C-alpha angles and dihedrals in degrees: 000000000000123000127190120208112209111162115152112222094008126117102236103201099081092043092050090048093051096042092049091052092048094044105032095168094054127095105225125186141169109251120245125175109280094021119153118268122277136198100223136017134209105207150173119184094335118188122253090249090065092057091044093052095046105054093150095062115131098197145003114217111200117211092216139047097248116076099176091112091056095047092056088066127084103257125190116247111266098023106136116228115201126187133195110254097201123333092173095313100109096063092048091051090049090051092049096047094045091049093051091044097049093041087058097040094048091042093232090155089062089047088053091053090050092050091051087056093046093246122148103207142151133215127209111261117251129221119247089216088066091059111060112180122222119202110201106205123028104205124124094298095039092051093051091049092049091053093045093052091047089059087067091055098248116144106256127210124181135195129197136165093249128031117285133178120209128170112257093002122109102223128207128179145188129016091295092060097043097084093048091047091053094046089052093052133076095177120048123201115188117210102149125135113250110251133148088264095052100040107114093009091135092072138136088275099053100033089044088058092063118102115274112280091031124176127210126210111183113188099148115070134328092232089067089071128076096210100201090050093055092047089049094051093046092050092047091053099241090112120047096202149309141234110208125187099167131052140185089244119036128225087040106244114255094242095047111131092230092072095064102029109120094216097049127080115197128201125179101250092285104127093111122007125194109258103218100210094049092043093050091051090049095047094046091051091051093049091052092050091047091050090053089050091249126143117260132202120241095046109160122226097222093199093054094040099233 
């Protein structure tokens, strides 16, 4: 079995060492233009040239959960695309979202401002029932986030493309349910996959449908957000703030208005990082099952985009 490693911006040595230990019978190599053909590929944002030079590939195994960069390529019919469902990312995502939510709800940002000014001040406690949290996207990460938020006694709503049923989560689905979901939510957490249908979904129309004083947490993809619409709704007072971890251009340009906006918290795409050891174990297991002709989890429907 021959495996190519083609992960843009990733140091290959630790991955090769781990994959070789997990798959000792495999021949694993870092892809270079003109490299010999391989059976499987471990990838992250590979160039089109890689796809074109490896027409015999049986499967692409993505080292992250998001496959939008892969689906922008011209892929041959029948090439399997497999993503990681978790690999340690869901607990990180739950931590991040709960931190952003609680920081906003408890007004810790305001306390930080007071502390910097040497002021000893109190703020009136707020009711959790007044801050229903809407989780947009109920995949593996979205479900974990919804459960984590519920542990802090916030009302939780969830929206997905097709109907879901989760304990203690009020679930909505389809286009017909999206408006009701937004109207029932004050805090919006975006965990949707990026597809042509979801690009720009965080717009004036959808964000404006949130309850007054709404708060946005975007941990999916920057292209989901229409940036001028967010700024307009923040400045108009309909939205109270936003925590943003992903952006249309990364790194975020130095002069971007998000950096200095008083109602926006920026983090550098760090809400859920790929954990190498867990990812390698999951990838190796998937490759072994594929080689035996068995079904694997995480198979992407290329037509749907996730």
